[in-house]
N, CA and C atoms as a LAMMPS dump frame, in Angstrom:
ITEM: TIMESTEP
0
ITEM: NUMBER OF ATOMS
309
ITEM: BOX BOUNDS ff ff ff
-5.0000000000000000e+02 5.0000000000000000e+02
-5.0000000000000000e+02 5.0000000000000000e+02
-5.0000000000000000e+02 5.0000000000000000e+02
ITEM: ATOMS id mol type element x y z
1 1 1 N 238.536 -35.234 -16.808
2 1 2 C 238.383 -36.667 -16.763
3 1 3 C 239.781 -37.274 -16.782
4 2 1 N 240.082 -38.08 -15.771
5 2 2 C 241.391 -38.725 -15.681
6 2 3 C 241.323 -40.108 -16.297
7 3 1 N 242.209 -40.356 -17.24
8 3 2 C 242.258 -41.648 -17.927
9 3 3 C 243.7 -42.147 -17.925
10 4 1 N 244.134 -42.82 -16.849
11 4 2 C 245.507 -43.319 -16.79
12 4 3 C 245.681 -44.561 -17.661
13 5 1 N 245.674 -44.324 -18.939
14 5 2 C 245.699 -45.374 -19.951
15 5 3 C 246.103 -44.72 -21.269
16 6 1 N 246.581 -45.474 -22.244
17 6 2 C 246.938 -44.874 -23.543
18 6 3 C 245.689 -44.618 -24.389
19 7 1 N 244.917 -43.614 -24.039
20 7 2 C 243.65 -43.276 -24.695
21 7 3 C 243.916 -42.644 -26.054
22 8 1 N 243.374 -42.984 -27.104
23 8 2 C 242.294 -43.872 -27.383
24 8 3 C 242.8 -45.079 -28.151
25 9 1 N 242.343 -46.24 -27.731
26 9 2 C 242.516 -47.49 -28.464
27 9 3 C 241.141 -48.154 -28.474
28 10 1 N 240.867 -48.941 -29.468
29 10 2 C 239.531 -49.536 -29.63
30 10 3 C 239.331 -50.706 -28.675
31 11 1 N 239.075 -50.395 -27.418
32 11 2 C 238.838 -51.46 -26.443
33 11 3 C 238.133 -50.916 -25.211
34 12 1 N 237.619 -51.799 -24.419
35 12 2 C 236.921 -51.626 -23.155
36 12 3 C 236.779 -50.248 -22.564
37 13 1 N 237.649 -49.933 -21.608
38 13 2 C 237.478 -48.685 -20.866
39 13 3 C 237.638 -47.458 -21.752
40 14 1 N 238.36 -47.565 -22.838
41 14 2 C 238.531 -46.417 -23.735
42 14 3 C 237.208 -46.051 -24.39
43 15 1 N 236.447 -47.051 -24.752
44 15 2 C 235.135 -46.791 -25.35
45 15 3 C 234.219 -46.156 -24.314
46 16 1 N 234.282 -46.636 -23.087
47 16 2 C 233.474 -46.052 -22.014
48 16 3 C 233.862 -44.594 -21.779
49 17 1 N 235.155 -44.306 -21.7
50 17 2 C 235.631 -42.938 -21.495
51 17 3 C 235.147 -42.038 -22.628
52 18 1 N 235.287 -42.516 -23.862
53 18 2 C 234.843 -41.757 -25.032
54 18 3 C 233.35 -41.456 -24.945
55 19 1 N 232.546 -42.48 -24.677
56 19 2 C 231.09 -42.301 -24.629
57 19 3 C 230.676 -41.362 -23.497
58 20 1 N 231.311 -41.474 -22.348
59 20 2 C 230.987 -40.576 -21.238
60 20 3 C 231.349 -39.132 -21.575
61 21 1 N 232.517 -38.925 -22.166
62 21 2 C 232.944 -37.573 -22.531
63 21 3 C 231.998 -36.963 -23.561
64 22 1 N 231.632 -37.736 -24.586
65 22 2 C 230.715 -37.221 -25.616
66 22 3 C 229.346 -36.909 -25.016
67 23 1 N 228.845 -37.767 -24.131
68 23 2 C 227.54 -37.529 -23.504
69 23 3 C 227.566 -36.255 -22.661
70 24 1 N 228.642 -36.033 -21.933
71 24 2 C 228.758 -34.809 -21.138
72 24 3 C 228.834 -33.576 -22.033
73 25 1 N 229.57 -33.671 -23.141
74 25 2 C 229.647 -32.555 -24.084
75 25 3 C 228.28 -32.245 -24.677
76 26 1 N 227.522 -33.276 -25.009
77 26 2 C 226.186 -33.072 -25.58
78 26 3 C 225.255 -32.379 -24.595
79 27 1 N 225.521 -32.522 -23.314
80 27 2 C 224.713 -31.86 -22.289
81 27 3 C 225.248 -30.466 -21.957
82 28 1 N 226.266 -30.015 -22.707
83 28 2 C 226.775 -28.662 -22.553
84 28 3 C 227.978 -28.504 -21.642
85 29 1 N 228.556 -29.598 -21.189
86 29 2 C 229.719 -29.525 -20.307
87 29 3 C 231.014 -29.457 -21.118
88 30 1 N 231.997 -28.761 -20.575
89 30 2 C 233.344 -28.777 -21.14
90 30 3 C 234.096 -29.936 -20.503
91 31 1 N 234.704 -30.769 -21.328
92 31 2 C 235.39 -31.961 -20.835
93 31 3 C 236.841 -31.939 -21.29
94 32 1 N 237.748 -32.055 -20.339
95 32 2 C 239.169 -32.227 -20.62
96 32 3 C 239.54 -33.641 -20.207
97 33 1 N 240.234 -34.354 -21.084
98 33 2 C 240.686 -35.708 -20.782
99 33 3 C 242.196 -35.67 -20.588
100 34 1 N 242.647 -36.136 -19.43
101 34 2 C 244.073 -36.223 -19.115
102 34 3 C 244.488 -37.677 -19.238
103 35 1 N 245.525 -37.939 -20.034
104 35 2 C 245.898 -39.313 -20.333
105 35 3 C 247.393 -39.428 -20.621
106 36 1 N 247.822 -40.646 -20.92
107 36 2 C 249.22 -40.903 -21.269
108 36 3 C 249.56 -40.293 -22.629
109 37 1 N 250.826 -40.359 -22.983
110 37 2 C 251.334 -39.762 -24.219
111 37 3 C 250.912 -40.52 -25.472
112 38 1 N 250.666 -41.806 -25.353
113 38 2 C 250.353 -42.601 -26.549
114 38 3 C 248.852 -42.844 -26.657
115 39 1 N 248.435 -43.285 -27.829
116 39 2 C 247.018 -43.443 -28.127
117 39 3 C 246.63 -42.515 -29.266
118 40 1 N 245.416 -42.691 -29.767
119 40 2 C 244.929 -41.881 -30.893
120 40 3 C 244.168 -40.661 -30.399
121 41 1 N 244.355 -39.549 -31.09
122 41 2 C 243.527 -38.377 -30.829
123 41 3 C 242.178 -38.568 -31.496
124 42 1 N 241.138 -38.084 -30.846
125 42 2 C 239.776 -38.174 -31.353
126 42 3 C 239.277 -36.756 -31.589
127 43 1 N 238.82 -36.498 -32.797
128 43 2 C 238.315 -35.17 -33.132
129 43 3 C 237.146 -34.807 -32.22
130 44 1 N 237.177 -33.58 -31.729
131 44 2 C 236.099 -33.093 -30.886
132 44 3 C 236.336 -33.28 -29.395
133 45 1 N 237.389 -34.001 -29.029
134 45 2 C 237.712 -34.183 -27.615
135 45 3 C 238.966 -33.387 -27.269
136 46 1 N 238.937 -32.728 -26.126
137 46 2 C 240.076 -31.948 -25.654
138 46 3 C 240.958 -32.866 -24.809
139 47 1 N 242.031 -33.376 -25.409
140 47 2 C 242.88 -34.373 -24.772
141 47 3 C 244.212 -33.739 -24.376
142 48 1 N 244.566 -33.868 -23.095
143 48 2 C 245.846 -33.389 -22.57
144 48 3 C 246.711 -34.608 -22.291
145 49 1 N 247.863 -34.663 -22.916
146 49 2 C 248.754 -35.815 -22.772
147 49 3 C 250.01 -35.443 -21.991
148 50 1 N 250.591 -36.449 -21.334
149 50 2 C 251.873 -36.234 -20.669
150 50 3 C 252.949 -36.099 -21.745
151 51 1 N 254.151 -35.736 -21.325
152 51 2 C 255.255 -35.628 -22.282
153 51 3 C 255.515 -36.982 -22.939
154 52 1 N 256.078 -36.95 -24.122
155 52 2 C 256.348 -38.185 -24.862
156 52 3 C 257.429 -39.008 -24.16
157 53 1 N 257.134 -40.275 -23.959
158 53 2 C 258.101 -41.24 -23.426
159 53 3 C 258.4 -42.194 -24.573
160 54 1 N 259.499 -41.98 -25.307
161 54 2 C 259.723 -42.706 -26.561
162 54 3 C 259.864 -44.217 -26.412
163 55 1 N 260.302 -44.714 -25.266
164 55 2 C 260.492 -46.157 -25.118
165 55 3 C 259.226 -46.886 -24.676
166 56 1 N 258.16 -46.162 -24.326
167 56 2 C 256.923 -46.828 -23.907
168 56 3 C 255.881 -46.674 -25.008
169 57 1 N 255.6 -47.761 -25.69
170 57 2 C 254.664 -47.737 -26.816
171 57 3 C 253.481 -48.682 -26.621
172 58 1 N 253.373 -49.305 -25.468
173 58 2 C 252.337 -50.31 -25.22
174 58 3 C 250.943 -49.691 -25.274
175 59 1 N 250.06 -50.278 -26.078
176 59 2 C 248.67 -49.844 -26.164
177 59 3 C 247.708 -50.879 -25.594
178 60 1 N 248.199 -52.079 -25.353
179 60 2 C 247.321 -53.147 -24.873
180 60 3 C 247.051 -52.994 -23.377
181 61 1 N 245.981 -53.635 -22.932
182 61 2 C 245.609 -53.603 -21.52
183 61 3 C 246.575 -54.454 -20.708
184 62 1 N 246.615 -54.192 -19.426
185 62 2 C 247.422 -55.007 -18.532
186 62 3 C 248.439 -54.196 -17.768
187 63 1 N 248.98 -54.806 -16.712
188 63 2 C 249.926 -54.082 -15.86
189 63 3 C 251.278 -53.876 -16.525
190 64 1 N 251.968 -52.866 -16.037
191 64 2 C 253.325 -52.575 -16.495
192 64 3 C 254.008 -51.74 -15.419
193 65 1 N 255.26 -52.062 -15.137
194 65 2 C 256.016 -51.262 -14.179
195 65 3 C 256.185 -49.827 -14.664
196 66 1 N 256.141 -49.621 -15.956
197 66 2 C 256.292 -48.274 -16.524
198 66 3 C 255.163 -47.35 -16.073
199 67 1 N 254.007 -47.926 -15.792
200 67 2 C 252.865 -47.094 -15.408
201 67 3 C 253.098 -46.353 -14.098
202 68 1 N 254.051 -46.811 -13.299
203 68 2 C 254.35 -46.099 -12.052
204 68 3 C 254.801 -44.669 -12.338
205 69 1 N 255.765 -44.507 -13.241
206 69 2 C 256.224 -43.141 -13.54
207 69 3 C 255.283 -42.426 -14.503
208 70 1 N 254.558 -43.174 -15.344
209 70 2 C 253.569 -42.531 -16.21
210 70 3 C 252.471 -41.886 -15.361
211 71 1 N 252.051 -42.565 -14.303
212 71 2 C 251.023 -42.012 -13.424
213 71 3 C 251.52 -40.787 -12.664
214 72 1 N 252.791 -40.784 -12.276
215 72 2 C 253.357 -39.603 -11.611
216 72 3 C 253.375 -38.426 -12.583
217 73 1 N 253.791 -38.661 -13.821
218 73 2 C 253.771 -37.596 -14.833
219 73 3 C 252.347 -37.109 -15.084
220 74 1 N 251.401 -38.033 -15.11
221 74 2 C 250 -37.66 -15.312
222 74 3 C 249.509 -36.804 -14.147
223 75 1 N 249.875 -37.168 -12.928
224 75 2 C 249.465 -36.391 -11.759
225 75 3 C 250.003 -34.962 -11.845
226 76 1 N 251.274 -34.81 -12.218
227 76 2 C 251.844 -33.466 -12.351
228 76 3 C 251.158 -32.676 -13.464
229 77 1 N 250.817 -33.336 -14.554
230 77 2 C 250.115 -32.683 -15.656
231 77 3 C 248.747 -32.182 -15.194
232 78 1 N 248.028 -33.017 -14.469
233 78 2 C 246.712 -32.632 -13.949
234 78 3 C 246.851 -31.477 -12.966
235 79 1 N 247.82 -31.561 -12.072
236 79 2 C 248.005 -30.498 -11.081
237 79 3 C 248.391 -29.182 -11.749
238 80 1 N 249.282 -29.238 -12.736
239 80 2 C 249.726 -28.022 -13.416
240 80 3 C 248.577 -27.357 -14.17
241 81 1 N 247.898 -28.117 -15.021
242 81 2 C 246.803 -27.527 -15.793
243 81 3 C 245.605 -27.213 -14.908
244 82 1 N 245.401 -28.011 -13.875
245 82 2 C 244.308 -27.742 -12.945
246 82 3 C 244.502 -26.457 -12.172
247 83 1 N 245.737 -26.027 -12.025
248 83 2 C 246.032 -24.763 -11.355
249 83 3 C 245.451 -23.588 -12.138
250 84 1 N 245.419 -23.696 -13.466
251 84 2 C 244.943 -22.611 -14.316
252 84 3 C 243.453 -22.692 -14.615
253 85 1 N 242.852 -23.824 -14.359
254 85 2 C 241.419 -23.988 -14.6
255 85 3 C 240.741 -24.326 -13.285
256 86 1 N 239.534 -23.872 -13.145
257 86 2 C 238.771 -24.16 -11.936
258 86 3 C 237.747 -25.242 -12.267
259 87 1 N 238.149 -26.501 -12.118
260 87 2 C 237.265 -27.61 -12.455
261 87 3 C 236.202 -27.794 -11.38
262 88 1 N 234.975 -28.042 -11.812
263 88 2 C 233.881 -28.329 -10.885
264 88 3 C 233.917 -29.778 -10.422
265 89 1 N 234.274 -30.673 -11.333
266 89 2 C 234.259 -32.108 -11.047
267 89 3 C 235.501 -32.747 -11.658
268 90 1 N 236.093 -33.672 -10.924
269 90 2 C 237.159 -34.513 -11.472
270 90 3 C 236.613 -35.928 -11.517
271 91 1 N 236.474 -36.451 -12.712
272 91 2 C 235.94 -37.804 -12.919
273 91 3 C 237.116 -38.699 -13.27
274 92 1 N 237.365 -39.697 -12.424
275 92 2 C 238.54 -40.548 -12.601
276 92 3 C 238.141 -41.95 -13.037
277 93 1 N 238.928 -42.511 -13.932
278 93 2 C 238.763 -43.892 -14.375
279 93 3 C 239.909 -44.722 -13.82
280 94 1 N 239.625 -45.974 -13.514
281 94 2 C 240.594 -46.943 -13.023
282 94 3 C 241.108 -46.542 -11.634
283 95 1 N 241.692 -47.477 -10.93
284 95 2 C 242.141 -47.179 -9.565
285 95 3 C 243.273 -46.156 -9.537
286 96 1 N 244.122 -46.152 -10.568
287 96 2 C 245.186 -45.148 -10.62
288 96 3 C 244.606 -43.748 -10.741
289 97 1 N 243.549 -43.609 -11.523
290 97 2 C 242.891 -42.318 -11.687
291 97 3 C 242.305 -41.81 -10.385
292 98 1 N 241.754 -42.714 -9.582
293 98 2 C 241.205 -42.32 -8.28
294 98 3 C 242.302 -41.792 -7.364
295 99 1 N 243.446 -42.442 -7.382
296 99 2 C 244.565 -41.997 -6.544
297 99 3 C 245.059 -40.629 -7.005
298 100 1 N 245.208 -40.444 -8.31
299 100 2 C 245.653 -39.153 -8.848
300 100 3 C 244.626 -38.072 -8.533
301 101 1 N 243.346 -38.375 -8.709
302 101 2 C 242.285 -37.413 -8.442
303 101 3 C 242.221 -36.995 -6.986
304 102 1 N 242.622 -37.88 -6.087
305 102 2 C 242.618 -37.577 -4.659
306 102 3 C 243.564 -36.428 -4.34
307 103 1 N 244.687 -36.35 -5.069
308 103 2 C 245.664 -35.301 -4.821
309 103 3 C 245.298 -34.047 -5.565
């Protein structure tokens, strides 16, 4: 599951991502969430984060020029770990996630 956002924060799409991941796990699926470096870890979810970017701490919604390189790092993280795992489905959130999932 691609989440180009600082997952987890208590708001909109993060709650949706959390609920979808938990529902898939309850149905017996293995779910990996790929996301930015910041945000809270949630027990029971397998979260893969990009490398730490110490100057980017924004957790609120909205655009940022920083997301351009964060999304590139996320794409490389997905490609690297995806090389070692044979995923059946890539579920992407937000338009950035769709672009990353396409590659």
